[in-house]
mmJSON file of the N, C-alpha and C atoms, coordinates in Angstrom:
{"data_MODEL":{"atom_site":{
"group_PDB":["ATOM","ATOM","ATOM","ATOM","ATOM","ATOM","ATOM","ATOM","ATOM","ATOM","ATOM","ATOM","ATOM","ATOM","ATOM","ATOM","ATOM","ATOM","ATOM","ATOM","ATOM","ATOM","ATOM","ATOM","ATOM","ATOM","ATOM","ATOM","ATOM","ATOM","ATOM","ATOM","ATOM","ATOM","ATOM","ATOM","ATOM","ATOM","ATOM","ATOM","ATOM","ATOM","ATOM","ATOM","ATOM","ATOM","ATOM","ATOM","ATOM","ATOM","ATOM","ATOM","ATOM","ATOM","ATOM","ATOM","ATOM","ATOM","ATOM","ATOM","ATOM","ATOM","ATOM","ATOM","ATOM","ATOM","ATOM","ATOM","ATOM","ATOM","ATOM","ATOM","ATOM","ATOM","ATOM","ATOM","ATOM","ATOM","ATOM","ATOM","ATOM","ATOM","ATOM","ATOM","ATOM","ATOM","ATOM","ATOM","ATOM","ATOM","ATOM","ATOM","ATOM","ATOM","ATOM","ATOM","ATOM","ATOM","ATOM","ATOM","ATOM","ATOM","ATOM","ATOM","ATOM","ATOM","ATOM","ATOM","ATOM","ATOM","ATOM","ATOM","ATOM","ATOM","ATOM","ATOM","ATOM","ATOM","ATOM","ATOM","ATOM","ATOM","ATOM","ATOM","ATOM","ATOM","ATOM","ATOM","ATOM","ATOM","ATOM","ATOM","ATOM","ATOM","ATOM","ATOM","ATOM","ATOM","ATOM","ATOM","ATOM","ATOM","ATOM","ATOM","ATOM","ATOM","ATOM","ATOM","ATOM","ATOM","ATOM","ATOM","ATOM","ATOM","ATOM","ATOM","ATOM","ATOM","ATOM","ATOM","ATOM","ATOM","ATOM","ATOM","ATOM","ATOM","ATOM","ATOM","ATOM","ATOM","ATOM","ATOM","ATOM","ATOM","ATOM","ATOM","ATOM","ATOM","ATOM","ATOM","ATOM","ATOM","ATOM","ATOM","ATOM","ATOM","ATOM","ATOM","ATOM","ATOM","ATOM","ATOM","ATOM","ATOM","ATOM","ATOM","ATOM","ATOM","ATOM","ATOM","ATOM","ATOM","ATOM","ATOM","ATOM","ATOM","ATOM","ATOM","ATOM","ATOM","ATOM","ATOM","ATOM","ATOM","ATOM","ATOM","ATOM","ATOM","ATOM","ATOM","ATOM","ATOM","ATOM","ATOM","ATOM","ATOM","ATOM","ATOM","ATOM","ATOM","ATOM"],
"id":[1,2,3,4,5,6,7,8,9,10,11,12,13,14,15,16,17,18,19,20,21,22,23,24,25,26,27,28,29,30,31,32,33,34,35,36,37,38,39,40,41,42,43,44,45,46,47,48,49,50,51,52,53,54,55,56,57,58,59,60,61,62,63,64,65,66,67,68,69,70,71,72,73,74,75,76,77,78,79,80,81,82,83,84,85,86,87,88,89,90,91,92,93,94,95,96,97,98,99,100,101,102,103,104,105,106,107,108,109,110,111,112,113,114,115,116,117,118,119,120,121,122,123,124,125,126,127,128,129,130,131,132,133,134,135,136,137,138,139,140,141,142,143,144,145,146,147,148,149,150,151,152,153,154,155,156,157,158,159,160,161,162,163,164,165,166,167,168,169,170,171,172,173,174,175,176,177,178,179,180,181,182,183,184,185,186,187,188,189,190,191,192,193,194,195,196,197,198,199,200,201,202,203,204,205,206,207,208,209,210,211,212,213,214,215,216,217,218,219,220,221,222,223,224,225,226,227,228,229,230,231],
"type_symbol":["N","C","C","N","C","C","N","C","C","N","C","C","N","C","C","N","C","C","N","C","C","N","C","C","N","C","C","N","C","C","N","C","C","N","C","C","N","C","C","N","C","C","N","C","C","N","C","C","N","C","C","N","C","C","N","C","C","N","C","C","N","C","C","N","C","C","N","C","C","N","C","C","N","C","C","N","C","C","N","C","C","N","C","C","N","C","C","N","C","C","N","C","C","N","C","C","N","C","C","N","C","C","N","C","C","N","C","C","N","C","C","N","C","C","N","C","C","N","C","C","N","C","C","N","C","C","N","C","C","N","C","C","N","C","C","N","C","C","N","C","C","N","C","C","N","C","C","N","C","C","N","C","C","N","C","C","N","C","C","N","C","C","N","C","C","N","C","C","N","C","C","N","C","C","N","C","C","N","C","C","N","C","C","N","C","C","N","C","C","N","C","C","N","C","C","N","C","C","N","C","C","N","C","C","N","C","C","N","C","C","N","C","C","N","C","C","N","C","C","N","C","C","N","C","C","N","C","C","N","C","C"],
"label_atom_id":["N","CA","C","N","CA","C","N","CA","C","N","CA","C","N","CA","C","N","CA","C","N","CA","C","N","CA","C","N","CA","C","N","CA","C","N","CA","C","N","CA","C","N","CA","C","N","CA","C","N","CA","C","N","CA","C","N","CA","C","N","CA","C","N","CA","C","N","CA","C","N","CA","C","N","CA","C","N","CA","C","N","CA","C","N","CA","C","N","CA","C","N","CA","C","N","CA","C","N","CA","C","N","CA","C","N","CA","C","N","CA","C","N","CA","C","N","CA","C","N","CA","C","N","CA","C","N","CA","C","N","CA","C","N","CA","C","N","CA","C","N","CA","C","N","CA","C","N","CA","C","N","CA","C","N","CA","C","N","CA","C","N","CA","C","N","CA","C","N","CA","C","N","CA","C","N","CA","C","N","CA","C","N","CA","C","N","CA","C","N","CA","C","N","CA","C","N","CA","C","N","CA","C","N","CA","C","N","CA","C","N","CA","C","N","CA","C","N","CA","C","N","CA","C","N","CA","C","N","CA","C","N","CA","C","N","CA","C","N","CA","C","N","CA","C","N","CA","C","N","CA","C","N","CA","C","N","CA","C","N","CA","C","N","CA","C","N","CA","C"],
"label_alt_id":[null,null,null,null,null,null,null,null,null,null,null,null,null,null,null,null,null,null,null,null,null,null,null,null,null,null,null,null,null,null,null,null,null,null,null,null,null,null,null,null,null,null,null,null,null,null,null,null,null,null,null,null,null,null,null,null,null,null,null,null,null,null,null,null,null,null,null,null,null,null,null,null,null,null,null,null,null,null,null,null,null,null,null,null,null,null,null,null,null,null,null,null,null,null,null,null,null,null,null,null,null,null,null,null,null,null,null,null,null,null,null,null,null,null,null,null,null,null,null,null,null,null,null,null,null,null,null,null,null,null,null,null,null,null,null,null,null,null,null,null,null,null,null,null,null,null,null,null,null,null,null,null,null,null,null,null,null,null,null,null,null,null,null,null,null,null,null,null,null,null,null,null,null,null,null,null,null,null,null,null,null,null,null,null,null,null,null,null,null,null,null,null,null,null,null,null,null,null,null,null,null,null,null,null,null,null,null,null,null,null,null,null,null,null,null,null,null,null,null,null,null,null,null,null,null,null,null,null,null,null,null],
"label_comp_id":["MET","MET","MET","GLY","GLY","GLY","GLY","GLY","GLY","LYS","LYS","LYS","TYR","TYR","TYR","ILE","ILE","ILE","CYS","CYS","CYS","GLN","GLN","GLN","TYR","TYR","TYR","PRO","PRO","PRO","SER","SER","SER","ASP","ASP","ASP","GLU","GLU","GLU","GLY","GLY","GLY","ILE","ILE","ILE","VAL","VAL","VAL","CYS","CYS","CYS","GLY","GLY","GLY","GLY","GLY","GLY","GLY","GLY","GLY","THR","THR","THR","SER","SER","SER","LYS","LYS","LYS","TYR","TYR","TYR","GLY","GLY","GLY","TYR","TYR","TYR","CYS","CYS","CYS","ASN","ASN","ASN","TRP","TRP","TRP","HIS","HIS","HIS","VAL","VAL","VAL","ASN","ASN","ASN","LYS","LYS","LYS","CYS","CYS","CYS","HIS","HIS","HIS","SER","SER","SER","LYS","LYS","LYS","ALA","ALA","ALA","ASN","ASN","ASN","TYR","TYR","TYR","HIS","HIS","HIS","ARG","ARG","ARG","LYS","LYS","LYS","LYS","LYS","LYS","MET","MET","MET","ASP","ASP","ASP","LYS","LYS","LYS","MET","MET","MET","PHE","PHE","PHE","ARG","ARG","ARG","ASP","ASP","ASP","GLY","GLY","GLY","GLN","GLN","GLN","THR","THR","THR","PRO","PRO","PRO","GLU","GLU","GLU","ALA","ALA","ALA","LEU","LEU","LEU","GLU","GLU","GLU","GLN","GLN","GLN","ALA","ALA","ALA","LEU","LEU","LEU","ASP","ASP","ASP","LYS","LYS","LYS","MET","MET","MET","LEU","LEU","LEU","GLN","GLN","GLN","GLN","GLN","GLN","VAL","VAL","VAL","LYS","LYS","LYS","LEU","LEU","LEU","SER","SER","SER","LEU","LEU","LEU","GLU","GLU","GLU","SER","SER","SER","CYS","CYS","CYS","PRO","PRO","PRO"],
"label_asym_id":["A","A","A","A","A","A","A","A","A","A","A","A","A","A","A","A","A","A","A","A","A","A","A","A","A","A","A","A","A","A","A","A","A","A","A","A","A","A","A","A","A","A","A","A","A","A","A","A","A","A","A","A","A","A","A","A","A","A","A","A","A","A","A","A","A","A","A","A","A","A","A","A","A","A","A","A","A","A","A","A","A","A","A","A","A","A","A","A","A","A","A","A","A","A","A","A","A","A","A","A","A","A","A","A","A","A","A","A","A","A","A","A","A","A","A","A","A","A","A","A","A","A","A","A","A","A","A","A","A","A","A","A","A","A","A","A","A","A","A","A","A","A","A","A","A","A","A","A","A","A","A","A","A","A","A","A","A","A","A","A","A","A","A","A","A","A","A","A","A","A","A","A","A","A","A","A","A","A","A","A","A","A","A","A","A","A","A","A","A","A","A","A","A","A","A","A","A","A","A","A","A","A","A","A","A","A","A","A","A","A","A","A","A","A","A","A","A","A","A","A","A","A","A","A","A","A","A","A","A","A","A"],
"label_entity_id":["1","1","1","1","1","1","1","1","1","1","1","1","1","1","1","1","1","1","1","1","1","1","1","1","1","1","1","1","1","1","1","1","1","1","1","1","1","1","1","1","1","1","1","1","1","1","1","1","1","1","1","1","1","1","1","1","1","1","1","1","1","1","1","1","1","1","1","1","1","1","1","1","1","1","1","1","1","1","1","1","1","1","1","1","1","1","1","1","1","1","1","1","1","1","1","1","1","1","1","1","1","1","1","1","1","1","1","1","1","1","1","1","1","1","1","1","1","1","1","1","1","1","1","1","1","1","1","1","1","1","1","1","1","1","1","1","1","1","1","1","1","1","1","1","1","1","1","1","1","1","1","1","1","1","1","1","1","1","1","1","1","1","1","1","1","1","1","1","1","1","1","1","1","1","1","1","1","1","1","1","1","1","1","1","1","1","1","1","1","1","1","1","1","1","1","1","1","1","1","1","1","1","1","1","1","1","1","1","1","1","1","1","1","1","1","1","1","1","1","1","1","1","1","1","1","1","1","1","1","1","1"],
"label_seq_id":[1,1,1,2,2,2,3,3,3,4,4,4,5,5,5,6,6,6,7,7,7,8,8,8,9,9,9,10,10,10,11,11,11,12,12,12,13,13,13,14,14,14,15,15,15,16,16,16,17,17,17,18,18,18,19,19,19,20,20,20,21,21,21,22,22,22,23,23,23,24,24,24,25,25,25,26,26,26,27,27,27,28,28,28,29,29,29,30,30,30,31,31,31,32,32,32,33,33,33,34,34,34,35,35,35,36,36,36,37,37,37,38,38,38,39,39,39,40,40,40,41,41,41,42,42,42,43,43,43,44,44,44,45,45,45,46,46,46,47,47,47,48,48,48,49,49,49,50,50,50,51,51,51,52,52,52,53,53,53,54,54,54,55,55,55,56,56,56,57,57,57,58,58,58,59,59,59,60,60,60,61,61,61,62,62,62,63,63,63,64,64,64,65,65,65,66,66,66,67,67,67,68,68,68,69,69,69,70,70,70,71,71,71,72,72,72,73,73,73,74,74,74,75,75,75,76,76,76,77,77,77],
"pdbx_PDB_ins_code":[null,null,null,null,null,null,null,null,null,null,null,null,null,null,null,null,null,null,null,null,null,null,null,null,null,null,null,null,null,null,null,null,null,null,null,null,null,null,null,null,null,null,null,null,null,null,null,null,null,null,null,null,null,null,null,null,null,null,null,null,null,null,null,null,null,null,null,null,null,null,null,null,null,null,null,null,null,null,null,null,null,null,null,null,null,null,null,null,null,null,null,null,null,null,null,null,null,null,null,null,null,null,null,null,null,null,null,null,null,null,null,null,null,null,null,null,null,null,null,null,null,null,null,null,null,null,null,null,null,null,null,null,null,null,null,null,null,null,null,null,null,null,null,null,null,null,null,null,null,null,null,null,null,null,null,null,null,null,null,null,null,null,null,null,null,null,null,null,null,null,null,null,null,null,null,null,null,null,null,null,null,null,null,null,null,null,null,null,null,null,null,null,null,null,null,null,null,null,null,null,null,null,null,null,null,null,null,null,null,null,null,null,null,null,null,null,null,null,null,null,null,null,null,null,null,null,null,null,null,null,null],
"Cartn_x":[10.287,9.566,9.966,11.178,11.601,11.911,10.971,11.187,11.655,12.378,12.841,12.02,11.5,10.726,11.576,11.346,12.106,11.159,11.552,10.734,10.574,9.329,9.029,8.687,9.027,8.681,9.538,8.891,9.654,9.923,11.13,11.451,10.955,11.127,10.72,11.489,12.702,13.522,13.175,12.261,11.874,12.723,13.606,14.47,13.726,13.694,13.032,13.95,13.374,14.148,15.005,14.385,15.133,15.583,15.227,15.618,14.788,15.214,14.45,13.136,12.103,10.782,9.959,8.839,7.884,6.978,5.962,5.036,4.208,4.21,3.405,4.025,5.257,5.879,6.691,6.783,7.562,8.434,9.595,10.474,9.877,10.425,9.9,9.957,10.928,11.078,9.905,9.427,8.389,6.98,6.83,5.502,4.558,5.023,4.155,3.712,4.607,4.274,3.209,3.312,2.389,1.04,0.982,-0.278,-0.906,-0.367,-0.945,-2.293,-3.133,-4.492,-4.496,-3.641,-3.616,-3.213,-2.208,-1.76,-2.84,-3.542,-4.623,-5.707,-6.145,-7.215,-6.752,-5.494,-4.978,-4.985,-4.51,-4.497,-5.915,-6.828,-8.216,-8.825,-8.565,-9.082,-8.432,-7.135,-6.454,-7.085,-7.399,-8.024,-9.413,-10.155,-11.491,-11.416,-10.474,-10.344,-9.879,-8.974,-8.54,-9.707,-10.605,-11.76,-12.905,-12.714,-13.75,-14.826,-14.548,-15.523,-15.224,-15.611,-15.402,-16.43,-16.167,-17.151,-18.513,-18.513,-19.777,-20.554,-19.855,-20.519,-21.071,-20.325,-20.809,-22.024,-22.004,-23.141,-24.385,-24.22,-25.347,-25.9,-25.03,-25.479,-26.254,-25.778,-26.487,-27.836,-27.896,-29.169,-30.168,-29.696,-30.559,-31.099,-30.231,-30.674,-31.694,-31.491,-32.418,-33.781,-33.799,-35.057,-35.794,-35.073,-35.697,-36.305,-35.607,-36.125,-37.378,-37.355,-38.528,-39.722,-39.5,-40.59,-41.151,-40.284,-40.769,-41.53,-41.129,-41.848,-43.205,-43.283,-44.549,-45.554,-45.073,-45.978,-46.503,-45.892,-46.37,-47.627,-48.62,-49.863,-49.658],
"Cartn_y":[-8.235,-8.452,-7.434,-6.973,-5.965,-6.568,-6.461,-6.972,-5.864,-6.212,-5.213,-5.353,-4.238,-4.202,-3.575,-3.97,-3.46,-2.721,-1.513,-0.698,-1.408,-1.583,-2.293,-1.35,-0.057,0.91,0.676,0.392,0.165,1.481,1.636,2.827,2.634,3.657,3.562,2.469,2.187,1.148,-0.241,-0.318,-1.605,-2.053,-1.178,-1.508,-1.181,-2.119,-1.907,-1.091,-0.137,0.755,-0.045,-0.918,-1.777,-1.142,0.109,0.762,0.287,0.641,0.298,1.058,0.467,1.067,0.791,1.447,1.22,0.06,-0.166,-1.265,-1.05,0.148,0.436,-0.075,-0.501,-1.093,-0.147,1.129,2.093,2.903,3.32,4.162,5.571,6.399,7.757,8.544,8.262,8.966,8.672,7.434,7.024,6.984,7.022,6.86,7.981,9.207,10.313,10.156,9.687,9.485,8.404,7.364,6.231,6.512,7.442,7.734,9.029,9.591,10.825,10.546,11.55,11.39,11.024,11.651,11.363,9.919,9.445,8.07,7.089,7.403,6.546,6.402,7.521,7.474,6.805,7.005,6.354,4.844,4.383,2.944,2.384,3.151,2.706,2.566,3.542,3.47,2.322,2.112,0.99,-0.337,-0.482,-1.717,-1.879,-0.785,-0.862,-1.333,-0.807,-1.206,-2.655,-3.091,-4.495,-5.427,-5.007,-5.825,-5.681,-4.875,-4.702,-3.71,-2.895,-1.913,-0.56,-0.394,0.883,1.883,3.165,4.164,3.973,3.549,3.333,2.183,1.105,-0.04,0.342,1.141,1.586,2.491,3.346,4.231,3.425,2.399,1.55,0.82,0.343,-0.352,0.592,1.83,2.804,3.161,3.305,3.588,2.457,1.227,0.067,0.059,0.364,0.416,1.527,2.665,3.786,3.417,2.729,2.287,1.337,0.432,-0.514,0.211,1.223,1.999,2.753,3.353,4.082,3.15,1.953,0.994,0.557,0.345,-0.078,1.049,2.298,3.43,3.629,3.372,3.517,2.456,1.293,0.212,0.377,1.261,1.507,2.375,2.087,2.889,4.27],
"Cartn_z":[33.871,32.631,31.585,31.626,30.674,29.322,28.409,27.064,26.143,25.103,24.147,22.88,22.439,21.208,20.119,18.886,17.748,16.82,16.416,15.518,14.179,13.751,12.509,11.361,11.492,10.457,9.213,8.061,6.826,6.098,5.593,4.806,3.376,2.546,1.141,0.409,0.87,0.246,0.769,1.749,2.305,3.478,3.962,5.089,6.383,7.315,8.6,9.496,10.247,11.113,12.093,12.9,13.812,15.103,15.358,16.597,17.781,18.991,20.184,20.21,20.786,20.724,21.973,22.042,23.126,22.757,23.566,23.302,22.045,21.477,20.295,19.003,19.045,17.876,17.018,17.4,16.631,17.577,17.103,17.911,17.993,18.86,19.025,17.721,16.887,15.616,14.676,14.686,13.743,14.326,15.646,16.238,15.817,15.745,15.336,13.893,13.043,11.638,11.487,12.286,12.171,12.79,13.7,14.36,13.856,12.804,12.294,11.651,11.638,11.123,9.644,8.861,7.424,7.157,7.857,7.665,8.098,9.174,9.657,8.591,8.034,7.037,5.747,5.372,4.168,4.348,5.499,5.751,5.82,6.396,6.482,5.086,4.215,2.845,2.076,2.261,1.605,2.007,3.288,3.768,3.159,3.057,2.462,1.017,0.252,-1.149,-1.272,-0.379,-0.388,-0.109,0.783,1.146,0.152,-0.891,-1.903,-1.511,-0.514,-0.063,-0.706,-1.95,-2.619,-2.107,-2.241,-1.8,-2.467,-3.731,-4.428,-3.795,-3.441,-2.812,-1.444,-0.692,0.611,0.456,-0.554,-0.803,-1.163,-1.994,-2.363,-1.143,-0.269,0.939,1.853,1.983,2.81,2.208,0.881,0.21,0.431,0.354,0.567,1.997,2.96,4.354,4.559,3.923,4.035,3.468,2.335,1.735,2.672,3.31,4.236,5.431,5.932,7.06,6.639,5.449,4.954,4.814,4.273,4.107,5.458,6.42,7.738,8.428,8.206,8.793,8.128,6.819,6.102,6.534,6.913,7.301,8.727,9.508,10.873,10.824,11.699,11.686,12.252],
"occupancy":[1.0,1.0,1.0,1.0,1.0,1.0,1.0,1.0,1.0,1.0,1.0,1.0,1.0,1.0,1.0,1.0,1.0,1.0,1.0,1.0,1.0,1.0,1.0,1.0,1.0,1.0,1.0,1.0,1.0,1.0,1.0,1.0,1.0,1.0,1.0,1.0,1.0,1.0,1.0,1.0,1.0,1.0,1.0,1.0,1.0,1.0,1.0,1.0,1.0,1.0,1.0,1.0,1.0,1.0,1.0,1.0,1.0,1.0,1.0,1.0,1.0,1.0,1.0,1.0,1.0,1.0,1.0,1.0,1.0,1.0,1.0,1.0,1.0,1.0,1.0,1.0,1.0,1.0,1.0,1.0,1.0,1.0,1.0,1.0,1.0,1.0,1.0,1.0,1.0,1.0,1.0,1.0,1.0,1.0,1.0,1.0,1.0,1.0,1.0,1.0,1.0,1.0,1.0,1.0,1.0,1.0,1.0,1.0,1.0,1.0,1.0,1.0,1.0,1.0,1.0,1.0,1.0,1.0,1.0,1.0,1.0,1.0,1.0,1.0,1.0,1.0,1.0,1.0,1.0,1.0,1.0,1.0,1.0,1.0,1.0,1.0,1.0,1.0,1.0,1.0,1.0,1.0,1.0,1.0,1.0,1.0,1.0,1.0,1.0,1.0,1.0,1.0,1.0,1.0,1.0,1.0,1.0,1.0,1.0,1.0,1.0,1.0,1.0,1.0,1.0,1.0,1.0,1.0,1.0,1.0,1.0,1.0,1.0,1.0,1.0,1.0,1.0,1.0,1.0,1.0,1.0,1.0,1.0,1.0,1.0,1.0,1.0,1.0,1.0,1.0,1.0,1.0,1.0,1.0,1.0,1.0,1.0,1.0,1.0,1.0,1.0,1.0,1.0,1.0,1.0,1.0,1.0,1.0,1.0,1.0,1.0,1.0,1.0,1.0,1.0,1.0,1.0,1.0,1.0,1.0,1.0,1.0,1.0,1.0,1.0,1.0,1.0,1.0,1.0,1.0,1.0],
"B_iso_or_equiv":[0.0,0.0,0.0,0.0,0.0,0.0,0.0,0.0,0.0,0.0,0.0,0.0,0.0,0.0,0.0,0.0,0.0,0.0,0.0,0.0,0.0,0.0,0.0,0.0,0.0,0.0,0.0,0.0,0.0,0.0,0.0,0.0,0.0,0.0,0.0,0.0,0.0,0.0,0.0,0.0,0.0,0.0,0.0,0.0,0.0,0.0,0.0,0.0,0.0,0.0,0.0,0.0,0.0,0.0,0.0,0.0,0.0,0.0,0.0,0.0,0.0,0.0,0.0,0.0,0.0,0.0,0.0,0.0,0.0,0.0,0.0,0.0,0.0,0.0,0.0,0.0,0.0,0.0,0.0,0.0,0.0,0.0,0.0,0.0,0.0,0.0,0.0,0.0,0.0,0.0,0.0,0.0,0.0,0.0,0.0,0.0,0.0,0.0,0.0,0.0,0.0,0.0,0.0,0.0,0.0,0.0,0.0,0.0,0.0,0.0,0.0,0.0,0.0,0.0,0.0,0.0,0.0,0.0,0.0,0.0,0.0,0.0,0.0,0.0,0.0,0.0,0.0,0.0,0.0,0.0,0.0,0.0,0.0,0.0,0.0,0.0,0.0,0.0,0.0,0.0,0.0,0.0,0.0,0.0,0.0,0.0,0.0,0.0,0.0,0.0,0.0,0.0,0.0,0.0,0.0,0.0,0.0,0.0,0.0,0.0,0.0,0.0,0.0,0.0,0.0,0.0,0.0,0.0,0.0,0.0,0.0,0.0,0.0,0.0,0.0,0.0,0.0,0.0,0.0,0.0,0.0,0.0,0.0,0.0,0.0,0.0,0.0,0.0,0.0,0.0,0.0,0.0,0.0,0.0,0.0,0.0,0.0,0.0,0.0,0.0,0.0,0.0,0.0,0.0,0.0,0.0,0.0,0.0,0.0,0.0,0.0,0.0,0.0,0.0,0.0,0.0,0.0,0.0,0.0,0.0,0.0,0.0,0.0,0.0,0.0,0.0,0.0,0.0,0.0,0.0,0.0],
"pdbx_formal_charge":[null,null,null,null,null,null,null,null,null,null,null,null,null,null,null,null,null,null,null,null,null,null,null,null,null,null,null,null,null,null,null,null,null,null,null,null,null,null,null,null,null,null,null,null,null,null,null,null,null,null,null,null,null,null,null,null,null,null,null,null,null,null,null,null,null,null,null,null,null,null,null,null,null,null,null,null,null,null,null,null,null,null,null,null,null,null,null,null,null,null,null,null,null,null,null,null,null,null,null,null,null,null,null,null,null,null,null,null,null,null,null,null,null,null,null,null,null,null,null,null,null,null,null,null,null,null,null,null,null,null,null,null,null,null,null,null,null,null,null,null,null,null,null,null,null,null,null,null,null,null,null,null,null,null,null,null,null,null,null,null,null,null,null,null,null,null,null,null,null,null,null,null,null,null,null,null,null,null,null,null,null,null,null,null,null,null,null,null,null,null,null,null,null,null,null,null,null,null,null,null,null,null,null,null,null,null,null,null,null,null,null,null,null,null,null,null,null,null,null,null,null,null,null,null,null,null,null,null,null,null,null],
"auth_seq_id":[1,1,1,2,2,2,3,3,3,4,4,4,5,5,5,6,6,6,7,7,7,8,8,8,9,9,9,10,10,10,11,11,11,12,12,12,13,13,13,14,14,14,15,15,15,16,16,16,17,17,17,18,18,18,19,19,19,20,20,20,21,21,21,22,22,22,23,23,23,24,24,24,25,25,25,26,26,26,27,27,27,28,28,28,29,29,29,30,30,30,31,31,31,32,32,32,33,33,33,34,34,34,35,35,35,36,36,36,37,37,37,38,38,38,39,39,39,40,40,40,41,41,41,42,42,42,43,43,43,44,44,44,45,45,45,46,46,46,47,47,47,48,48,48,49,49,49,50,50,50,51,51,51,52,52,52,53,53,53,54,54,54,55,55,55,56,56,56,57,57,57,58,58,58,59,59,59,60,60,60,61,61,61,62,62,62,63,63,63,64,64,64,65,65,65,66,66,66,67,67,67,68,68,68,69,69,69,70,70,70,71,71,71,72,72,72,73,73,73,74,74,74,75,75,75,76,76,76,77,77,77],
"auth_comp_id":["MET","MET","MET","GLY","GLY","GLY","GLY","GLY","GLY","LYS","LYS","LYS","TYR","TYR","TYR","ILE","ILE","ILE","CYS","CYS","CYS","GLN","GLN","GLN","TYR","TYR","TYR","PRO","PRO","PRO","SER","SER","SER","ASP","ASP","ASP","GLU","GLU","GLU","GLY","GLY","GLY","ILE","ILE","ILE","VAL","VAL","VAL","CYS","CYS","CYS","GLY","GLY","GLY","GLY","GLY","GLY","GLY","GLY","GLY","THR","THR","THR","SER","SER","SER","LYS","LYS","LYS","TYR","TYR","TYR","GLY","GLY","GLY","TYR","TYR","TYR","CYS","CYS","CYS","ASN","ASN","ASN","TRP","TRP","TRP","HIS","HIS","HIS","VAL","VAL","VAL","ASN","ASN","ASN","LYS","LYS","LYS","CYS","CYS","CYS","HIS","HIS","HIS","SER","SER","SER","LYS","LYS","LYS","ALA","ALA","ALA","ASN","ASN","ASN","TYR","TYR","TYR","HIS","HIS","HIS","ARG","ARG","ARG","LYS","LYS","LYS","LYS","LYS","LYS","MET","MET","MET","ASP","ASP","ASP","LYS","LYS","LYS","MET","MET","MET","PHE","PHE","PHE","ARG","ARG","ARG","ASP","ASP","ASP","GLY","GLY","GLY","GLN","GLN","GLN","THR","THR","THR","PRO","PRO","PRO","GLU","GLU","GLU","ALA","ALA","ALA","LEU","LEU","LEU","GLU","GLU","GLU","GLN","GLN","GLN","ALA","ALA","ALA","LEU","LEU","LEU","ASP","ASP","ASP","LYS","LYS","LYS","MET","MET","MET","LEU","LEU","LEU","GLN","GLN","GLN","GLN","GLN","GLN","VAL","VAL","VAL","LYS","LYS","LYS","LEU","LEU","LEU","SER","SER","SER","LEU","LEU","LEU","GLU","GLU","GLU","SER","SER","SER","CYS","CYS","CYS","PRO","PRO","PRO"],
"auth_asym_id":["A","A","A","A","A","A","A","A","A","A","A","A","A","A","A","A","A","A","A","A","A","A","A","A","A","A","A","A","A","A","A","A","A","A","A","A","A","A","A","A","A","A","A","A","A","A","A","A","A","A","A","A","A","A","A","A","A","A","A","A","A","A","A","A","A","A","A","A","A","A","A","A","A","A","A","A","A","A","A","A","A","A","A","A","A","A","A","A","A","A","A","A","A","A","A","A","A","A","A","A","A","A","A","A","A","A","A","A","A","A","A","A","A","A","A","A","A","A","A","A","A","A","A","A","A","A","A","A","A","A","A","A","A","A","A","A","A","A","A","A","A","A","A","A","A","A","A","A","A","A","A","A","A","A","A","A","A","A","A","A","A","A","A","A","A","A","A","A","A","A","A","A","A","A","A","A","A","A","A","A","A","A","A","A","A","A","A","A","A","A","A","A","A","A","A","A","A","A","A","A","A","A","A","A","A","A","A","A","A","A","A","A","A","A","A","A","A","A","A","A","A","A","A","A","A","A","A","A","A","A","A"],
"auth_atom_id":["N","CA","C","N","CA","C","N","CA","C","N","CA","C","N","CA","C","N","CA","C","N","CA","C","N","CA","C","N","CA","C","N","CA","C","N","CA","C","N","CA","C","N","CA","C","N","CA","C","N","CA","C","N","CA","C","N","CA","C","N","CA","C","N","CA","C","N","CA","C","N","CA","C","N","CA","C","N","CA","C","N","CA","C","N","CA","C","N","CA","C","N","CA","C","N","CA","C","N","CA","C","N","CA","C","N","CA","C","N","CA","C","N","CA","C","N","CA","C","N","CA","C","N","CA","C","N","CA","C","N","CA","C","N","CA","C","N","CA","C","N","CA","C","N","CA","C","N","CA","C","N","CA","C","N","CA","C","N","CA","C","N","CA","C","N","CA","C","N","CA","C","N","CA","C","N","CA","C","N","CA","C","N","CA","C","N","CA","C","N","CA","C","N","CA","C","N","CA","C","N","CA","C","N","CA","C","N","CA","C","N","CA","C","N","CA","C","N","CA","C","N","CA","C","N","CA","C","N","CA","C","N","CA","C","N","CA","C","N","CA","C","N","CA","C","N","CA","C","N","CA","C","N","CA","C","N","CA","C","N","CA","C","N","CA","C","N","CA","C"],
"pdbx_PDB_model_num":[1,1,1,1,1,1,1,1,1,1,1,1,1,1,1,1,1,1,1,1,1,1,1,1,1,1,1,1,1,1,1,1,1,1,1,1,1,1,1,1,1,1,1,1,1,1,1,1,1,1,1,1,1,1,1,1,1,1,1,1,1,1,1,1,1,1,1,1,1,1,1,1,1,1,1,1,1,1,1,1,1,1,1,1,1,1,1,1,1,1,1,1,1,1,1,1,1,1,1,1,1,1,1,1,1,1,1,1,1,1,1,1,1,1,1,1,1,1,1,1,1,1,1,1,1,1,1,1,1,1,1,1,1,1,1,1,1,1,1,1,1,1,1,1,1,1,1,1,1,1,1,1,1,1,1,1,1,1,1,1,1,1,1,1,1,1,1,1,1,1,1,1,1,1,1,1,1,1,1,1,1,1,1,1,1,1,1,1,1,1,1,1,1,1,1,1,1,1,1,1,1,1,1,1,1,1,1,1,1,1,1,1,1,1,1,1,1,1,1,1,1,1,1,1,1,1,1,1,1,1,1]
}}}
């Protein structure tokens, strides 16, 4: 079952690396770059903005949830 994977890491010019890789989809040269904490958070924030989840919208949603919790606690005897 030995399959060959190809590194899909795109360069700044848009050229795909194309080297041999592990099951993670990146060669040893690029795997550390792709799994770094900064890159992870950048991609996570990019996805949030694409989905329309701006920090302000998330803050408003959390405030609304907090108000609901406060109201439910006030109604308890």
